[in-house]
C-alpha positions as CSV (number, residue, x, y, z in Angstrom):
1,M,32.4,-4.0,-53.0
2,K,33.0,-0.5,-51.6
3,I,33.6,0.8,-55.2
4,T,30.4,-0.9,-56.4
5,N,28.4,0.8,-53.6
6,R,30.0,4.1,-54.4
7,I,29.1,3.8,-58.0
8,Y,25.6,2.8,-57.1
9,L,25.2,5.9,-54.8
10,I,26.6,8.2,-57.5
11,L,24.1,6.8,-60.0
12,L,21.3,7.1,-57.6
13,A,22.2,10.7,-56.7
14,T,22.5,11.5,-60.4
15,I,19.0,10.0,-61.1
16,L,17.5,11.9,-58.2
17,F,19.2,15.2,-59.3
18,L,18.0,14.8,-62.9
19,S,14.5,13.9,-61.7
20,L,14.5,17.1,-59.6
21,I,15.6,19.2,-62.6
22,I,12.9,17.7,-64.8
23,Y,10.3,18.3,-62.1
24,L,11.3,21.9,-61.7
25,I,11.2,22.5,-65.5
26,K,7.8,21.0,-65.8
27,N,6.4,22.6,-62.6
28,P,7.9,26.0,-62.1
29,I,5.3,26.8,-59.4
30,L,6.3,25.6,-56.0
31,G,4.3,26.0,-52.8
32,Q,0.6,26.7,-52.3
33,L,-1.2,28.8,-54.7
34,D,-3.5,31.7,-53.5
35,K,-6.9,30.1,-53.7
36,N,-8.5,33.3,-52.4
37,K,-7.5,35.5,-55.2
38,P,-10.3,37.0,-57.2
39,I,-11.3,35.3,-60.5
40,L,-11.5,37.9,-63.3
41,S,-14.6,37.8,-65.5
42,I,-13.1,37.0,-68.9
43,N,-15.7,37.5,-71.6
44,K,-15.6,34.4,-73.9
45,E,-18.0,36.0,-76.4
46,R,-15.8,39.0,-76.7
47,L,-12.7,36.8,-77.3
48,Y,-14.6,34.9,-80.0
49,S,-15.8,38.1,-81.6
50,D,-12.2,39.5,-81.8
51,V,-10.9,36.3,-83.4
52,K,-13.8,36.1,-85.8
53,K,-13.4,39.7,-86.9
54,L,-9.8,39.3,-87.8
55,T,-10.1,35.9,-89.5
56,L,-12.9,37.1,-91.7
57,I,-10.8,39.9,-93.2
58,R,-10.2,39.4,-96.9
59,P,-7.9,39.2,-98.6
60,Y,-5.9,37.5,-95.9
61,R,-3.9,39.9,-93.6
62,N,-0.4,39.0,-94.9
63,F,2.3,41.6,-95.7
64,R,1.2,41.7,-99.4
65,N,-2.4,42.7,-98.7
66,I,-1.9,46.2,-97.3
67,S,-5.6,47.0,-97.2
68,S,-6.2,44.0,-94.9
69,I,-3.3,45.0,-92.7
70,E,-4.8,48.5,-92.4
71,N,-8.2,47.1,-91.6
72,S,-6.8,44.8,-88.9
73,A,-4.9,47.7,-87.4
74,D,-8.0,50.0,-87.5
75,Y,-10.1,47.3,-85.7
76,I,-7.5,46.9,-83.0
77,L,-7.1,50.6,-82.5
78,N,-10.8,51.2,-82.2
79,E,-11.1,48.4,-79.6
80,F,-8.3,50.1,-77.6
81,K,-10.0,53.5,-77.9
82,K,-13.2,52.2,-76.5
83,L,-11.4,51.7,-73.2
84,G,-10.4,55.4,-72.9
85,F,-6.7,54.7,-72.5
86,G,-4.0,56.5,-74.4
87,T,-3.4,55.1,-77.9
88,E,-0.8,55.6,-80.6
89,I,0.3,54.3,-83.9
90,Q,3.9,53.5,-84.6
91,E,4.3,53.7,-88.4
92,F,7.3,52.3,-90.3
93,W,8.1,51.8,-93.9
94,V,9.4,48.6,-95.6
95,G,10.1,49.3,-99.2
96,K,7.2,51.3,-100.6
97,N,4.7,50.1,-98.1
98,K,3.8,51.6,-94.7
99,Y,2.9,49.3,-91.8
100,K,1.7,50.0,-88.2
101,N,2.2,48.8,-84.7
102,V,-0.9,49.7,-82.6
103,I,-0.2,50.7,-79.0
104,C,-2.4,51.2,-76.0
105,S,-0.9,52.6,-72.7
106,I,-2.0,52.8,-69.1
107,G,-0.3,53.7,-65.8
108,P,2.3,56.4,-65.1
109,R,3.6,57.7,-68.4
110,D,7.4,57.8,-67.5
111,A,7.5,54.7,-65.2
112,E,9.3,51.5,-66.0
113,R,7.3,49.5,-68.6
114,I,5.6,46.2,-68.8
115,I,4.9,45.3,-72.4
116,I,2.2,42.8,-73.4
117,G,2.1,42.1,-77.2
118,A,1.0,39.9,-80.0
119,H,1.1,40.0,-83.8
120,Y,-1.9,40.4,-86.1
121,D,-0.4,39.5,-89.5
122,V,-0.5,36.0,-90.9
123,Y,1.8,33.8,-93.0
124,G,0.5,33.3,-96.5
125,N,-3.2,32.9,-97.4
126,Q,-4.9,31.6,-94.3
127,P,-7.3,33.1,-91.7
128,G,-4.8,32.7,-88.8
129,A,-7.2,32.1,-86.0
130,D,-4.6,30.5,-83.7
131,D,-1.6,32.2,-85.2
132,N,-2.2,34.8,-84.1
133,A,-5.7,36.2,-83.9
134,S,-5.9,34.4,-80.6
135,G,-3.0,36.3,-79.2
136,I,-4.5,39.6,-80.3
137,A,-7.8,38.6,-78.7
138,G,-5.8,37.9,-75.5
139,V,-4.1,41.3,-75.5
140,L,-7.4,43.1,-76.1
141,E,-9.1,41.2,-73.3
142,L,-6.3,41.9,-70.9
143,A,-6.6,45.6,-71.6
144,R,-10.4,45.4,-71.0
145,L,-9.8,43.6,-67.7
146,F,-7.4,46.4,-66.6
147,K,-10.2,48.8,-67.4
148,Q,-12.7,46.7,-65.4
149,R,-10.4,46.3,-62.4
150,N,-8.9,49.8,-62.6
151,P,-5.9,48.9,-60.3
152,E,-3.4,51.4,-59.0
153,L,-0.3,50.9,-61.1
154,K,3.4,51.7,-60.4
155,H,4.4,50.5,-63.9
156,R,3.4,51.7,-67.3
157,I,1.7,48.9,-69.2
158,D,1.8,49.0,-73.0
159,F,-0.5,46.7,-74.9
160,I,0.8,46.3,-78.4
161,A,-0.4,44.7,-81.6
162,Y,2.6,44.1,-83.9
163,T,2.8,43.4,-87.6
164,L,5.3,41.8,-90.0
165,E,6.2,39.0,-87.5
166,E,5.8,36.3,-90.2
167,S,8.0,35.3,-93.1
168,P,9.7,36.8,-95.0
169,F,10.3,39.3,-92.2
170,F,10.6,36.9,-89.3
171,K,14.0,37.3,-87.6
172,T,14.8,40.5,-89.5
173,E,15.1,44.1,-88.5
174,F,11.8,44.8,-90.2
175,M,9.6,42.9,-87.8
176,G,7.2,45.1,-86.0
177,S,8.5,44.0,-82.6
178,A,12.1,44.7,-83.7
179,I,11.1,48.2,-84.8
180,H,9.4,48.8,-81.5
181,A,12.3,47.4,-79.4
182,K,14.8,49.5,-81.3
183,S,12.7,52.7,-80.6
184,L,12.6,51.8,-76.9
185,F,16.4,51.2,-76.8
186,E,17.1,54.5,-78.6
187,A,14.8,56.4,-76.2
188,R,16.5,54.6,-73.2
189,V,13.2,53.4,-72.0
190,K,13.4,51.0,-69.0
191,V,11.5,47.8,-69.6
192,K,10.8,45.4,-66.8
193,V,9.4,42.6,-68.9
194,M,7.8,41.8,-72.2
195,I,5.1,39.2,-72.4
196,C,4.3,37.8,-75.8
197,L,1.0,36.0,-76.4
198,E,1.6,33.6,-79.3
199,M,-0.8,30.9,-80.5
200,I,-2.8,30.6,-77.4
201,G,-6.0,29.5,-79.2
202,F,-5.2,25.9,-80.0
203,Y,-6.7,23.2,-77.9
204,S,-6.9,19.4,-78.3
205,D,-7.3,16.4,-76.0
206,K,-5.9,14.0,-78.6
207,S,-2.6,12.4,-78.0
208,Y,0.3,13.7,-80.2
209,S,-1.7,16.8,-81.1
210,Q,1.3,18.7,-79.6
211,H,4.8,18.4,-81.1
212,F,8.1,19.9,-80.0
213,P,11.1,20.7,-82.2
214,N,13.4,19.3,-79.6
215,L,13.3,15.5,-78.7
216,L,14.1,16.2,-75.1
217,L,11.1,18.5,-74.7
218,S,8.8,15.8,-76.0
219,Y,9.8,13.7,-72.9
220,L,9.3,16.6,-70.6
221,Y,6.0,17.8,-71.7
222,P,2.7,16.1,-72.7
223,S,1.7,15.3,-76.2
224,K,-1.8,16.6,-75.9
225,G,-2.2,20.3,-76.9
226,N,-4.5,21.2,-74.0
227,F,-2.2,23.6,-72.1
228,I,-0.6,27.0,-72.4
229,L,3.2,27.0,-71.9
230,V,4.9,29.9,-70.1
231,V,8.4,30.2,-71.5
232,G,11.3,32.4,-70.4
233,K,15.0,32.5,-70.2
234,L,16.8,30.4,-67.6
235,W,17.6,33.4,-65.5
236,Q,14.0,34.5,-65.6
237,R,12.7,31.6,-63.5
238,K,11.2,33.8,-60.8
239,L,9.4,35.8,-63.4
240,V,8.1,32.7,-65.1
241,R,6.8,31.4,-61.8
242,Q,5.0,34.8,-61.1
243,I,3.3,34.8,-64.5
244,K,2.3,31.2,-64.3
245,R,1.0,31.7,-60.8
246,G,-0.9,34.9,-61.8
247,S,-2.5,33.2,-64.8
248,S,-3.6,30.1,-62.9
249,P,-7.3,30.0,-61.9
250,F,-6.6,27.7,-59.0
C-alpha cells in the first residue's frame, strides 16, 4: 500500500512538473505587464506600402534576378535615408554577381550593438509578401518609430536588410547574415542581441492553418496562425521574456 502511494505521488509530481514546464514554455511572461507604457503609433498604411513595393518588383527578387535585388536594396536604402540616420551598404560577391546588405545605424557608434534584421530576397518565382517582405516592413517601421520617439540610447542599434537567405544559399557561408556576422566577428564587435523578423505577415483564424515541424510543438502551441512567436535559445529565456513583454500592447 505504501509503495502504491509512493508511486502515485511520484506520478503526480511528475505530471505537475511537466505541466509547469509546458506552461513556462507557452507563457514566458510571468507577472503583471506594464499597462501604463505608451503605445507607439505604428503606421499600417506605411507597412502595407513597403510590402506592396517589394512584392510588385519584377522579375521576382531571387538571387538570379540581380536587377530586382538591386531595386529592392535601393528602395530599402532610400527609406532608411529618409530618417536621417547613418546608412551603409555591405557589398559582397558570390561568383560573378555582387550582392548587398543594407544597414542603418543609430546610437553611440562604438557601443555594444543590438541588431534587428530581416531578409529581402525570395525563394524562386514568387512575390514573397510574408516571406519576407513583411519582415523588411517591420524593420523599416521599427527604424521609423525610433526616429519618432528619439530615445536616448546606450547601445548602437543596427537595422539590417539581408539578401541571399534563401536556397541555394541557405545555411551556407554566402548568406547575407553570415557575411555580416563574420565581419562583426573579425572586427571584434560586441553584440548584445540579434533580433530576426521572419514571416511576421501571415495571419489566419482557421484551425490547422499553423503547422510545426516537431510533433511536440503541435501540442504546445495553437494550430491557428494568428500569433507571432518569440523564439530564443534555452539560456536566453530572460531576453525572450523582455522582447515579448516589450512587443505586447497589453
